[in-house]
C-alpha positions as CSV (number, residue, x, y, z in Angstrom):
1,M,171.6,154.9,172.5
2,K,169.7,155.8,169.3
3,L,172.3,154.0,167.3
4,K,171.8,150.8,169.4
5,A,168.0,151.0,168.8
6,F,168.6,151.5,165.1
7,L,170.9,148.4,164.9
8,F,168.4,146.4,166.9
9,F,165.8,147.3,164.3
10,I,168.0,146.2,161.4
11,V,168.5,142.8,163.2
12,I,164.7,142.4,163.3
13,V,164.3,143.2,159.6
14,L,167.0,140.6,158.7
15,S,165.3,138.0,160.9
16,L,162.0,138.6,159.2
17,S,163.6,138.2,155.8
18,G,164.9,134.8,156.9
19,C,161.4,133.8,157.9
20,L,159.9,135.0,154.6
21,K,162.4,132.9,152.6
22,E,161.1,129.8,154.3
23,Y,157.9,130.1,152.3
24,G,158.0,128.6,148.8
25,S,155.9,129.0,145.7
26,V,153.7,127.2,143.1
27,S,155.6,126.7,139.9
28,I,155.6,124.7,136.6
29,T,158.7,122.7,136.7
30,S,158.4,121.0,133.3
31,T,155.9,120.6,130.5
32,D,155.6,117.6,128.1
33,V,154.0,117.9,124.7
34,M,153.0,115.0,122.5
35,Y,150.9,115.0,119.3
36,T,148.7,112.5,117.4
37,Q,147.6,112.9,113.8
38,E,143.8,112.7,113.3
39,D,141.5,113.1,110.3
40,D,140.5,116.7,111.2
41,G,144.0,117.9,112.4
42,T,146.6,117.2,115.0
43,K,145.8,116.6,118.6
44,L,148.3,118.0,121.0
45,T,148.4,116.6,124.6
46,V,150.1,119.1,126.9
47,T,151.1,117.8,130.4
48,P,152.4,120.4,132.8
49,Y,154.2,119.2,135.9
50,I,153.3,121.5,138.8
51,R,155.2,121.7,142.1
52,N,153.8,123.3,145.4
53,D,156.8,124.2,147.6
54,Q,154.6,126.0,150.1
55,D,154.0,124.9,153.6
56,T,150.2,124.9,153.0
57,D,147.9,123.3,150.4
58,T,147.0,125.4,147.4
59,G,143.5,126.6,146.7
60,L,141.6,125.4,143.6
61,L,143.9,125.7,140.6
62,T,143.2,126.3,136.9
63,V,145.6,125.6,134.1
64,K,145.3,127.7,130.9
65,I,146.9,126.3,127.7
66,K,147.5,128.4,124.6
67,I,149.0,127.2,121.3
68,K,150.6,130.1,119.3
69,E,152.3,130.6,116.0
70,P,155.7,132.1,116.9
71,S,155.9,134.2,113.7
72,T,152.6,136.0,114.3
73,N,152.1,135.3,118.0
74,L,148.5,134.5,117.1
75,I,146.6,132.0,119.3
76,V,145.5,129.0,117.1
77,S,144.1,127.0,120.0
78,E,143.4,127.4,123.7
79,K,141.8,125.6,126.6
80,D,141.2,125.9,130.4
81,S,141.2,123.0,132.8
82,D,140.4,123.0,136.6
83,I,142.8,120.7,138.3
84,G,141.8,121.0,142.0
85,Y,144.4,121.7,144.7
86,I,147.9,120.4,145.3
87,K,149.0,119.4,148.8
88,S,151.9,121.2,150.5
89,R,155.4,120.1,149.5
90,S,154.1,117.9,146.7
91,S,153.7,117.7,142.9
92,S,150.9,117.0,140.5
93,F,150.4,116.8,136.7
94,N,147.4,117.2,134.5
95,S,147.0,116.5,130.8
96,V,145.0,118.9,128.5
97,S,144.3,118.1,124.8
98,L,144.0,120.7,122.0
99,K,144.0,120.6,118.2
100,V,145.9,122.5,115.5
101,S,145.1,122.3,111.8
102,N,148.5,122.1,110.2
103,P,152.0,120.7,110.8
104,G,154.6,123.3,111.7
105,E,156.4,125.2,114.5
106,Y,154.3,126.2,117.5
107,Q,154.8,127.7,120.9
108,V,153.0,126.2,123.9
109,E,152.1,128.7,126.7
110,V,151.0,127.2,130.1
111,Q,149.7,129.3,132.9
112,V,148.5,128.3,136.4
113,F,146.0,130.4,138.2
114,E,144.6,130.4,141.8
115,G,141.4,132.4,142.3
116,G,142.2,134.5,139.2
117,K,145.8,135.2,140.3
118,L,148.6,134.1,138.0
119,L,151.1,131.9,139.9
120,S,153.4,130.6,137.2
121,Q,153.7,130.4,133.4
122,Y,155.9,128.4,131.1
123,Y,156.8,128.5,127.4
124,S,157.9,125.5,125.4
125,P,158.5,125.1,121.6
126,V,157.0,122.2,119.7
127,T,157.4,120.9,116.2
128,V,154.4,119.2,114.7
129,K,155.4,116.9,111.9
130,A,153.2,115.7,109.1
131,K,151.8,112.2,109.2
132,P,154.7,109.8,108.8
133,G,154.7,107.7,105.6
134,P,156.3,104.3,104.8
135,G,160.0,104.2,105.6
136,Q,160.0,107.2,108.0
137,P,162.1,106.9,111.2
138,S,160.4,106.3,114.5
139,D,159.9,109.1,117.1
140,I,159.8,107.5,120.5
141,K,158.3,109.3,123.5
142,L,158.1,108.2,127.1
143,T,154.7,109.2,128.5
144,D,154.5,108.0,132.1
145,M,155.5,105.3,134.6
146,T,153.2,103.1,136.6
147,L,154.6,101.7,139.8
148,V,152.9,99.0,142.0
149,I,154.0,97.0,145.0
150,T,153.0,93.4,144.3
151,K,154.5,91.7,147.3
152,L,156.2,92.4,150.7
153,V,158.9,90.0,151.9
154,N,161.4,89.7,154.8
155,D,158.9,91.0,157.4
156,A,157.8,93.7,155.0
157,S,161.3,95.3,154.9
158,T,161.6,94.4,151.2
159,A,159.2,95.2,148.4
160,V,158.6,93.5,145.1
161,V,157.9,96.4,142.7
162,E,156.6,96.3,139.2
163,V,157.5,99.3,137.1
164,S,155.7,99.9,133.7
165,P,156.9,102.8,131.5
166,G,154.5,103.9,128.9
167,I,155.9,104.4,125.4
168,Y,154.4,106.2,122.4
169,N,155.7,106.3,118.8
170,Q,154.7,109.4,117.0
171,G,156.9,108.7,114.0
172,G,157.2,105.8,111.5
173,D,157.3,102.1,112.5
174,S,160.1,101.3,115.0
175,N,162.6,98.5,115.1
176,P,162.5,96.2,118.2
177,L,163.1,98.2,121.4
178,T,164.8,97.7,124.7
179,I,163.9,99.5,127.9
180,E,166.2,99.9,130.9
181,V,164.8,101.2,134.2
182,T,167.1,102.4,137.0
183,A,166.1,102.8,140.7
184,Q,168.7,104.7,142.6
185,I,169.0,105.3,146.3
186,D,172.4,107.1,146.0
187,P,175.5,106.7,143.8
188,Y,176.5,103.6,145.6
189,N,173.1,101.8,145.7
190,T,171.6,101.5,142.3
191,Y,169.3,98.8,140.8
192,I,168.8,98.3,137.1
193,Q,166.3,96.1,135.2
194,S,165.7,95.8,131.5
195,D,163.0,94.4,129.2
196,S,163.0,93.6,125.4
197,L,160.0,94.9,123.4
198,S,158.6,94.2,120.0
199,I,158.3,97.0,117.4
200,I,155.8,99.8,117.9
201,K,153.8,100.7,114.8
202,S,153.4,104.4,113.8
203,E,151.2,106.3,116.3
204,N,150.8,103.3,118.6
205,R,151.5,102.8,122.3
206,M,153.0,100.1,124.4
207,R,154.0,99.4,128.0
208,G,157.1,97.8,129.2
209,K,157.4,96.0,132.5
210,V,160.3,95.3,134.8
211,T,160.4,93.9,138.4
212,F,162.6,95.1,141.3
213,T,163.1,93.5,144.7
214,I,164.4,96.4,146.7
215,P,164.5,97.7,150.3
216,R,161.1,99.3,151.2
217,N,162.2,101.9,153.7
218,K,164.1,104.0,151.1
219,E,163.7,106.9,148.7
220,Y,164.4,106.1,145.0
221,S,165.2,108.2,141.9
222,F,163.7,106.5,138.9
223,S,164.9,106.9,135.3
224,V,164.1,105.1,132.1
225,K,166.0,104.7,128.8
226,V,164.6,103.3,125.6
227,S,167.1,101.9,123.0
228,E,166.4,101.1,119.3
229,S,169.0,99.1,117.3
230,G,171.6,99.8,119.9
231,R,171.0,103.5,119.9
232,T,169.4,105.5,122.7
233,A,166.1,106.7,121.4
234,V,164.9,108.6,124.5
235,Q,165.7,109.0,128.2
236,A,163.4,110.3,130.9
237,K,163.2,110.5,134.7
238,L,160.8,111.3,137.5
239,V,161.1,114.8,139.0
240,D,160.4,113.7,142.5
241,K,161.8,110.8,144.5
242,V,159.5,107.9,145.3
243,K,159.2,106.8,149.0
244,L,158.2,103.2,148.8
245,N,156.9,103.0,152.4
246,T,154.3,105.6,151.6
247,L,152.8,103.5,148.8
248,K,149.9,101.1,149.5
249,Y,150.1,97.4,148.6
250,N,148.7,96.4,145.2
251,E,147.6,100.0,144.4
252,P,149.2,101.3,141.2
253,V,150.5,104.9,141.2
254,T,151.2,106.7,137.9
255,Y,154.0,109.3,137.6
256,I,154.9,111.5,134.7
257,L,158.3,111.1,133.1
258,V,160.2,114.2,132.1
259,E,162.3,113.7,129.0
260,E,166.0,114.4,129.2
261,G,167.9,116.2,126.4
262,K,164.9,117.9,124.8
263,P,165.0,121.7,124.2
264,I,164.6,123.5,127.5
265,A,161.5,125.5,127.9
266,I,161.9,129.1,129.1
267,P,160.0,130.0,132.2
268,A,158.3,133.4,131.9
269,A,159.1,136.2,134.3
270,T,156.8,136.0,137.2
271,A,156.5,137.3,140.7
272,P,159.6,136.5,142.7
273,K,159.5,133.0,144.3
274,E,161.1,134.2,147.5
275,P,159.5,137.3,149.0
276,G,162.5,137.6,151.3
277,F,164.3,139.5,148.5
278,L,162.5,142.6,149.8
279,A,164.7,142.6,153.0
280,P,167.9,143.9,151.3
281,A,166.0,146.7,149.6
282,A,164.3,147.6,152.8
283,L,167.6,147.6,154.6
284,I,169.1,149.9,152.0
285,G,166.2,152.3,152.3
286,I,166.6,152.3,156.1
287,L,170.3,153.1,155.9
288,L,169.6,155.9,153.4
289,V,167.0,157.5,155.7
290,Y,169.3,157.1,158.6
291,S,172.1,158.8,156.8
292,I,169.9,161.7,155.7
293,I,168.6,162.2,159.2
294,N,172.0,162.0,160.7
295,G,173.4,164.4,158.1
296,R,170.6,167.0,158.9
297,R,171.3,166.6,162.6
298,R,175.0,167.4,162.1
299,F,174.2,170.3,159.8
300,N,171.8,171.8,162.4
301,N,174.3,171.3,165.2
302,G,176.9,173.1,163.1
303,K,174.9,176.2,162.8
């Protein structure tokens, strides 16, 4: 009878562990870093992409950015920014600008806090180059992507969508560029549009624009590729899918683009994302206690 009660208790523990695992976490999924040369140094624009996988909205969040020299681990610049809250099962991004005095290798540390509690942190290396001179190659970055529904057709079942990727050149003057935007429902339903752009001068910005006519009641994965002289200069994608039927007519929405193929940042060790991991440890402890008690009982009966 006691054994049955014990096994019933184990089932309860395992059930609870399953419930715990349903709860998610707040985490930094990616961080983009761009720099601009100025008279008094170099401005770094750090944009962390933060995901709330919880079933509830977060509280007020604060992002702390630190720029460090890897060789000495000294902080050369830091800044805090209050970013408000993030709704449940959604993402947000926030840009913070800091300055460093000299070109060189740096490490960017990003931390997200809620009420003083550290939720997630992320490390990413960045190389700040000197101001490009004549004849230097371009260094193309994709910054963000603006999407707006300009027209609804076929009884509002189809949307005409304008997509405008933002492009920044932090190197020397570029050659003429071409952008290619892909909107994908699944591997069998993919839409591609392209646009030819002029050159982008050093440390200048530009927006491309393509237009899609696509089904409205679908989710899309968007990606962007920029080519220069027939060579792929940069590729980037949206972290989350876009649900067109949740967007309002003629109201632009801006999404951050996460560059593909760049060095992968290393997430710092933080609290486990799924507290359900405690269940196996608890079960082992229960089994250990049970074996000790059972062993003592047998020992006493043997006397």
